[in-house]
C-alpha positions in Angstrom: -54.9 14.2 -9.0 -52.1 14.5 -6.5 -48.6 14.9 -7.8 -46.1 12.8 -5.9 -42.4 14.2 -6.2 -39.6 11.7 -6.0 -39.0 10.4 -3.0 -36.2 8.5 -0.6 -37.3 4.5 0.8 -36.2 3.6 4.0 -36.1 1.0 6.3 -37.4 1.7 10.1 -33.6 2.2 10.3 -33.2 4.9 7.8 -31.2 2.7 5.5 -32.4 3.4 1.4 -34.0 0.2 0.3 -32.9 -0.2 -3.9 -34.8 -1.6 -5.7 -38.3 -1.7 -3.8 -41.7 -2.3 -5.3 -44.7 -0.5 -3.8 -47.9 -0.1 -4.9 -50.5 3.0 -3.7 -53.6 2.7 -2.0 -56.2 5.1 -0.4 -55.4 6.1 3.4 -59.4 4.6 4.3 -58.5 1.4 2.3 -56.9 -0.3 5.7 -56.8 -3.8 4.3 -54.6 -2.2 1.3 -56.5 -4.4 -1.2 -57.3 -2.2 -3.9 -54.1 -0.5 -5.4 -54.8 3.1 -6.8 -54.2 3.8 -10.6 -50.5 5.6 -10.9 -49.3 7.4 -13.9 -45.9 9.0 -14.4 -45.8 12.8 -15.2 -47.3 12.5 -18.5 -49.7 10.8 -17.4 -49.0 7.1 -18.7 -49.9 5.0 -16.9 -47.6 2.7 -14.5 -47.3 -1.3 -15.4 -49.3 -3.1 -12.3 -50.1 0.5 -10.4 -46.3 -0.5 -9.1 -43.7 2.4 -8.6 -40.1 1.0 -8.0 -36.4 2.4 -6.6 -34.1 2.6 -8.6 -30.0 1.2 -7.1 -30.0 4.2 -4.9 -33.7 3.6 -3.1 -34.9 6.8 -4.9 -39.0 6.7 -6.9 -39.7 8.3 -9.9 -41.8 11.3 -10.1 -45.5 9.9 -10.4 -49.2 11.3 -10.2 -51.9 9.2 -8.2 -55.6 10.6 -7.3 -56.1 11.5 -3.4 -54.7 11.4 0.0 -52.6 7.3 -0.6 -50.6 5.4 1.8 -47.8 2.7 0.0 -47.0 -0.6 0.8 -43.7 -1.9 -0.1 -44.0 -5.1 -1.8 -40.2 -5.3 -0.7 -40.3 -4.6 2.7 -42.3 -5.0 5.6 -42.7 -1.1 5.4 -45.9 0.7 5.1 -44.9 4.1 3.9 -47.5 7.0 4.1 -47.1 10.0 1.4 -48.0 12.9 1.2 -49.6 15.3 -2.0 -47.2 17.5 -3.4 -49.6 20.4 -2.3 -49.1 19.7 1.6 -45.1 18.7 1.3 -43.5 21.1 3.6 -42.5 24.3 1.5 -38.8 24.8 0.0 -38.1 22.1 -2.5 -36.9 22.4 -5.9 -36.8 21.1 -9.6 -35.3 17.5 -9.4 -35.4 17.0 -5.3 -36.0 14.4 -3.3 -39.1 14.1 -0.6 -37.5 12.4 2.2 -39.0 10.8 5.7 -37.7 13.5 8.6 -37.9 11.3 11.0 -39.8 8.3 12.1 -43.0 10.1 13.0 -46.1 9.9 10.6 -45.7 12.7 7.9 -42.7 14.0 8.7 -40.8 14.4 5.7 -38.4 17.0 4.5 -36.7 18.2 1.2 -33.3 16.3 -0.1 -31.7 18.7 -2.6 -31.0 15.6 -5.5 -27.5 17.6 -6.5 -26.2 18.9 -3.0 -22.3 18.5 -3.9 -22.1 17.6 0.3 -24.6 16.1 2.1 -24.3 16.7 5.6 -24.6 14.4 7.9 -26.3 15.8 10.2 -29.1 16.6 7.9 -29.9 13.1 7.7 -29.6 12.4 12.3 -26.3 12.4 13.0 -25.9 13.2 16.7 -22.5 13.2 18.8 -23.1 11.0 21.6 -25.6 8.8 19.8 -23.8 5.9 18.0 -26.7 4.2 16.2 -27.7 7.5 15.0 -25.1 8.8 13.9 -24.0 5.4 11.6 -27.9 5.5 9.6 -27.1 9.0 9.3 -24.0 8.3 7.6 -24.4 5.2 6.1 -27.8 6.8 4.4 -25.3 9.3 3.0 -23.0 6.5 1.5 -26.2 4.5 0.3 -27.0 7.7 -2.5 -23.1 7.6 -3.3 -21.3 11.3 -4.2 -20.5 13.6 -1.5 -20.3 13.0 2.3 -19.7 15.9 4.6 -18.6 14.7 8.3 -18.7 18.2 10.3 -16.4 18.9 13.4 -16.5 16.5 16.4 -16.2 13.1 17.9 -19.0 11.0 15.7 -19.2 7.5 17.3 -20.4 5.1 15.7 -22.1 1.5 16.4 -20.7 -0.6 13.7 -19.1 -0.7 10.1 -19.8 1.8 7.4 -20.7 0.9 4.0 -18.8 2.7 0.9 -20.1 0.4 -1.6 -20.2 2.9 -5.0 -17.8 4.2 -7.6 -17.1 8.0 -7.1 -17.8 8.0 -3.0 -16.4 10.8 -1.5 -16.3 11.0 2.3 -14.9 14.9 3.2 -14.4 16.1 6.7 -13.6 19.1 8.5 -9.9 17.9 9.5 -8.4 15.4 11.1 -7.3 15.2 14.9 -5.0 13.1 17.2 -6.4 10.1 18.7 -8.9 10.4 21.4 -6.8 10.0 24.6 -3.1 10.8 23.5 -1.2 13.1 25.6 -1.3 15.5 23.1 -5.1 15.7 22.3 -6.0 17.9 19.0 -9.4 18.4 18.4 -11.1 17.7 14.5 -13.4 15.8 12.7 -13.6 12.1 14.4 -15.2 8.2 13.3 -14.6 6.5 16.7 -15.7 2.9 17.2 -18.3 3.4 19.9 -18.4 0.6 23.4 -20.3 -2.5 21.7 -19.5 -1.4 18.6 -20.4 -4.5 16.1 -18.6 -5.6 12.7 -14.7 -6.0 11.5 -14.0 -2.5 10.4 -15.3 1.0 10.8 -15.0 2.3 7.2 -15.4 -1.2 4.8 -15.0 0.3 0.8 -16.0 -2.7 -0.9 -18.7 -3.4 -3.6 -21.8 -5.4 -2.3 -21.2 -7.8 -5.0 -17.2 -8.0 -4.0 -16.5 -9.2 -7.8 -14.2 -5.7 -8.2 -11.6 -2.7 -6.9 -14.3 0.3 -6.4 -13.1 3.3 -8.3 -12.6 7.0 -7.9 -12.8 6.7 -3.9 -12.0 9.8 -2.2 -11.5 10.2 1.7 -10.3 13.4 2.7 -9.8 15.4 6.7 -10.9 12.3 8.5 -9.9 11.0 12.1 -11.1 7.3 12.0 -10.6 6.1 15.7 -10.6 2.3 16.9 -10.6 3.4 20.2 -8.6 0.2 20.6 -12.3 -1.9 20.4 -12.5 -1.6 16.1 -10.0 -4.4 14.4 -9.5 -2.8 11.7 -10.0 1.4 10.7 -10.2 1.1 6.7 -10.4 -1.7 4.2 -9.4 0.1 0.8 -10.9 -2.5 -2.3 -10.3 0.5 -5.1 -8.0 1.5 -7.7 -6.9 4.7 -9.3 -8.5 6.4 -5.2 -6.9 8.8 -2.8 -7.0 8.7 0.7 -5.6 12.3 1.7 -5.1 13.7 5.5 -7.0 11.3 7.1 -5.4 9.5 10.4 -6.2 6.3 11.7 -5.3 5.3 15.1 -6.4 2.5 18.1 -6.9 -0.4 15.7 -6.9 -3.9 17.3 -6.1 -5.7 14.5 -4.8 -2.9 11.8 -5.2 0.3 10.9 -5.2 0.2 7.1 -5.7 -2.7 5.2 -5.7 -2.7 1.3 -6.7 -5.4 -0.9 -7.2 -6.7 -4.2 -8.9 -9.6 -5.5 -7.4 -13.1 -6.5 -9.6 -15.4 -8.5 -10.7 -13.2 -10.7 -7.2 -11.4 -10.8 -8.1 -7.6 -10.2 -5.3 -5.2 -8.5 -6.3 -2.0 -6.6 -3.8 -0.2 -8.8 -2.4 3.4 -8.5 -4.4 4.3 -5.6 -2.9 7.1 -3.7 -2.4 8.0 0.6 -1.3 11.4 0.9 0.1 13.2 4.5 -1.8 10.4 6.4 -1.2 9.2 10.0 -1.1 6.3 10.8 0.0 4.5 15.0 -1.4 3.0 18.2 -2.6 0.1 15.9 -1.4 -3.9 15.9 -0.8 -3.4 12.2 -0.5 -0.1 10.5 -0.8 -0.4 7.3 -0.8 -4.0 5.6 -0.5 -4.0 1.6 -2.6 -7.6 1.0 -2.3 -9.9 -2.2 -3.2 -7.4 -5.5 -2.7 -4.3 -3.9 -0.5 -3.5 -6.6 1.0 -0.2 -7.2 0.3 1.5 -3.9 1.6 5.2 -3.6 2.1 6.5 -0.4 3.4 10.1 0.5 4.3 12.3 3.6 2.7 9.8 5.7 3.9 8.7 8.8 3.5 5.5 10.7 4.1 5.3 14.4 4.0 3.1 17.2 2.1 0.6 16.1 2.7 -2.4 18.4 3.5 -5.0 15.5 4.4 -4.2 12.5 4.6 -0.6 10.7 4.0 -1.8 7.2 3.5 -5.3 5.6 3.8 -6.1 2.3 2.6 -9.3 0.8 1.8 -7.4 -2.9 4.0 -5.6 -5.3 5.5 -2.2 -7.0 4.5 0.2 -3.8 6.2 3.5 -4.0 7.0 5.6 -0.6 8.0 8.9 -0.7 9.4 10.9 2.2 7.7 9.1 5.0 8.4 8.2 8.5 7.5 4.8 10.1 9.3 4.3 13.8 8.8 2.6 17.2 7.2 -0.2 16.0 6.6 -3.2 18.3 8.6 -5.5 15.6 9.6 -4.5 12.3 9.1 -1.0 10.9 9.3 -3.0 7.7 8.1 -6.1 6.9 7.6 -7.9 2.9 6.7 -11.0 4.4 6.7 -13.2 1.0 6.3 -10.1 -1.8 7.4 -6.8 -2.4 8.9 -7.2 -5.6 9.5 -3.6 -7.6 8.8 -1.9 -4.7 11.0 2.1 -4.3 11.3 3.8 -1.0 13.1 7.2 -1.3 13.6 9.7 1.1 11.9 7.7 4.1 13.0 7.6 7.6 12.8 4.7 9.2 13.6 4.2 13.4 12.7 2.9 16.8 11.5 -1.3 16.6 11.4 -4.0 18.7 13.1 -6.0 16.0 14.8 -5.9 12.7 13.7 -2.0 11.1 13.5 -3.9 8.1 13.0 -7.9 7.6 13.1 -8.9 4.1 12.2 -12.7 4.0 11.3 -14.8 0.9 10.3 -17.9 3.2 6.2 -16.7 1.8 7.5 -15.8 -1.9 10.8 -14.4 -3.6 10.7 -11.0 -4.3 13.3 -8.7 -7.1 14.4 -5.2 -7.2 13.4 -3.5 -3.9 14.9 -0.1 -3.8 15.9 2.4 -0.7 17.3 5.6 -2.3 18.3 8.6 0.2 16.4 6.9 2.6 17.8 7.1 7.2 17.9 4.3 9.6 19.0 4.5 13.3 18.6 3.1 16.7 16.6 0.8 17.9 14.0 0.9 20.6 16.5 0.8 23.2 13.8 -0.3 25.7 12.8 -3.6 23.9 16.1 -3.9 21.7 18.7 -5.3 24.8 22.0 -7.3 22.8 23.3 -6.2 20.1 21.3 -8.8 18.1 19.2 -6.8 15.9 19.9 -5.4 12.7 18.8 -2.4 10.5 17.9 -4.5 7.7 18.0 -8.5 6.9 17.4 -10.1 4.3 16.7 -13.8 4.4 14.4 -16.9 3.9 14.3 -19.4 0.6 16.3 -18.2 -2.2 15.1 -15.5 -4.9 16.1 -13.5 -7.1 16.3 -10.7 -4.8 18.6 -7.5 -6.2 17.6 -5.4 -3.5 19.5 -2.3 -3.7 20.3 0.7 -0.9 21.6 3.9 -3.3 22.8 6.9 -1.0 21.7 5.9 2.4 22.0 6.3 6.0 22.9 3.8 8.7 23.3 6.3 11.8 23.2 5.3 15.5 22.2 8.2 17.3 23.8 9.8 20.4 23.4 8.2 23.5 22.2 5.2 22.1 23.9 2.1 23.9 22.4 -0.5 22.4 23.8 -0.9 18.7 23.0 -2.7 15.6 24.4 -5.5 15.3 24.9 -5.4 11.4 23.6 -2.0 9.1 22.8 -5.0 6.0 22.5 -8.6 6.9 22.0 -10.6 3.9 21.6 -13.6 6.1 20.6 -15.6 3.0 20.8 -16.6 -0.8 17.8 -15.0 -1.3 19.6 -11.3 -1.5 21.7 -12.0 -4.6 22.6 -9.6 -6.4 22.4 -6.6 -3.8 24.2 -3.4 -4.5 25.0 -1.1 -2.1 26.6 2.1 -3.2 26.9 5.5 -2.2 26.4 5.1 1.3 27.3 6.1 4.4 27.5 3.6 7.9 29.6 5.7 10.5 32.1 5.2 12.1 33.1 0.9 13.5 32.1 2.0 17.2 28.4 2.4 15.4 28.1 -1.4 14.7 27.6 -4.5 17.0 29.6 -6.8 15.1 30.0 -5.1 11.3 28.1 -2.9 9.0 27.2 -5.4 6.2 27.5 -8.8 6.5 27.4 -11.2 3.2 26.5 -15.3 4.7 27.2 -16.7 1.7 29.6 -14.6 0.0 30.9 -17.4 -2.6 27.3 -18.0 -4.1 26.4 -14.5 -4.8 27.0 -11.3 -6.9 27.0 -8.2 -4.7 28.2 -5.0 -5.8 29.1 -2.7 -2.8 31.1 0.4 -3.9 31.8 3.9 -3.5 30.6 4.0 0.6 31.5 6.0 3.3 32.2 3.7 6.9 32.2 0.1 4.4 35.3 -0.7 1.9 34.4 -1.9 -1.3 33.3 -5.9 -1.4 35.4 -8.1 -3.8 33.0 -11.6 -4.6 34.8 -14.1 -6.4 33.8 -15.1 -10.1 35.0 -18.7 -9.6 36.1 -21.3 -12.8 37.6 -24.7 -13.1 37.5 -24.9 -17.0 37.6 -23.3 -20.3 35.7 -20.5 -20.3 35.0 -17.6 -22.4 34.4 -14.2 -20.2 30.3 -12.5 -19.7 29.2 -9.3 -20.1 28.3 -7.7 -17.6 29.1 -10.2 -15.4 33.0 -10.1 -15.2 33.3 -6.2 -15.6 31.8 -5.4 -12.7 35.1 -5.3 -10.7 35.0 -8.7 -9.1 37.6 -11.0 -9.9 37.4 -13.9 -11.9 39.5 -17.1 -10.4 40.6 -20.0 -12.3 41.8 -22.8 -10.4 42.6 -26.0 -12.7 45.5 -28.6 -12.0 46.4 -28.3 -15.9 46.2 -25.4 -18.2 43.1 -23.4 -19.3 42.3 -21.1 -21.7 40.1 -17.7 -21.0 39.2 -16.6 -23.7 38.0 -12.7 -24.9 35.1 -12.7 -27.2 34.2 -9.5 -29.6 32.3 -6.7 -28.8 28.1 -7.5 -29.3 25.5 -5.1 -28.5 24.6 -5.1 -25.8 28.3 -6.6 -24.8 32.3 -5.6 -24.5 32.8 -1.8 -24.3 35.6 0.3 -24.4 36.8 1.2 -21.2 35.5 -2.0 -19.6 37.7 -3.7 -17.1 38.4 -7.2 -16.1 40.4 -9.0 -13.1 41.8 -12.2 -13.8 43.2 -14.8 -11.6 45.1 -17.6 -11.5 44.4 -19.9 -8.3 45.3 -23.1 -9.6 48.5 -24.9 -10.6 47.2 -25.3 -14.1 48.6 -21.2 -16.4 45.9 -19.6 -17.5 46.3 -18.1 -21.1 44.2 -16.1 -23.0 43.1 -15.8 -26.5 41.5 -13.5 -28.6 37.8 -14.4 -30.1 37.3 -13.4 -33.5 38.5 -9.7 -34.5 39.5 -9.3 -31.1 43.4 -8.1 -31.1 44.9 -8.7 -27.1 48.1 -6.3 -26.0 50.8 -7.2 -24.1 54.0 -5.6 -22.7 57.3 -6.3 -25.0 58.5 -9.8 -23.5 55.6 -11.2 -22.0 53.5 -13.4 -23.0 49.5 -13.7 -23.1 49.3 -15.5 -19.7 49.6 -16.3 -16.1 53.3 -16.3 -14.8 52.3 -18.7 -12.1 50.0 -19.9 -9.0 48.1 -16.6 -7.3 49.1 -14.5 -10.6 46.4 -11.8 -11.7 46.1 -9.9 -14.4 44.0 -7.1 -15.2 42.4 -6.6 -19.2 41.4 -3.2 -20.3 39.6 -2.8 -23.7 41.4 0.7 -24.9 39.5 0.3 -28.2 37.0 -1.2 -29.9 37.8 -5.3 -29.7 41.3 -4.1 -28.3 42.1 -5.1 -25.1 45.5 -4.2 -23.5 47.1 -6.9 -20.9 49.1 -5.9 -17.5 50.0 -7.4 -14.3 51.9 -10.4 -13.8 52.3 -11.6 -16.8 54.1 -14.9 -17.9 
């Protein structure tokens, strides 16, 4: 009676065979007609004398008489298996016996609990793209952690991560192959004749939900202008850290969730990554919400640096520059996205294009960001903006707080506008505490509001950009509204006959002590002020609570709760 340890079942290409079913036969039974009795290690007979590989392609330990062969029913494979007394020495409790090569009786031990599986132990060879891909894939199919050592590891096809909790650990990412300043590192590079769309594809085989807890670190993924995509990531709560993506013909990194059924790839994090020399750098497709990108550099992509078609992305301390078209493109998405302390510079079109043509957006925020200088060799006239907001009407509410809009010294092509609100898609924009430099930095002006009469913007306290006040137009009796009427924009009343403006009582939320409202009479009809319930209007002695005449302006200030002082051109 021979004892047979757990074994990894593979096809001729070295790929594991999950769920493979096998029967034991004597080596002398060349026709495989009489299966031998197989028991587990406790002597219990197995059903139909069969052994079944688990989800990782690993069989249970069994006992069987004599020297045997195993015929795998679910694959066209016949695999010779050695009894435990003649397998290679060195195995331990719980270890797995696996084929080491295609040669008969060539086996080696694989520790079941190895923290990192070195791809070299699975047959990876620098310069052999087929063997390297098969080796890396064999490691991925076992799950757990895969170690990719220093070297230029070429592969001939897509590598698939399909199991939750998979880790890909490289010895350290280097620069792209063929760069002017190449640096050594651990690289996975597409070889000539590469087949497949992605170099690394993180997606369940069932393709029904995002994977979870994927960790990729310290690797250089190089499309070598052959592979279309460096990484397709369909995973939640995962990390990509210190990974470089270069020279992909379609996109360096694509993050994508699921539309039907709806399932987001939420809370995945990119840290200290480089994405460059691709067509598009980073693309956030549908349902890739809540992506966190920190200390990343996205550079020299021939089309767009970042494309957002999802929402709630968080970018912190990133540098995005020298894209062929836009450094940052909101293509009908991007709601609730935030950019803090990021730098955008040097591209062939608008540096940031927020376009609602393919869908609305709201609440995009830029805080402490820098915008500077187009690509002088590509943009040859002053016709491009640092930021343009355009498209069909949407919710808007884009915010720029403490940002710097600057022209680098020696630049001859100036931006047309620093911020160009080209349509009503930009309603309710806020620009506060930003620096726009001298007038000479702009081809036209630092700021443009193409539809001021229909939009409510807040532009205050900026350097190089005067405060902007929009008109709140009324033509009939009107009750003041909080907070709209207290933001500094004048309420202009245009009526041919006398019209009353009512000051309402304080409410929660509502007007409060210190609020100021400006009201102007622009029509022939006199504007009078009426106190709401519990409200007191205080006017100077000898004056009435009304505008003196056409084009008079009156300021109302709440000095105490529900007590307003009126001052200005009163009747």
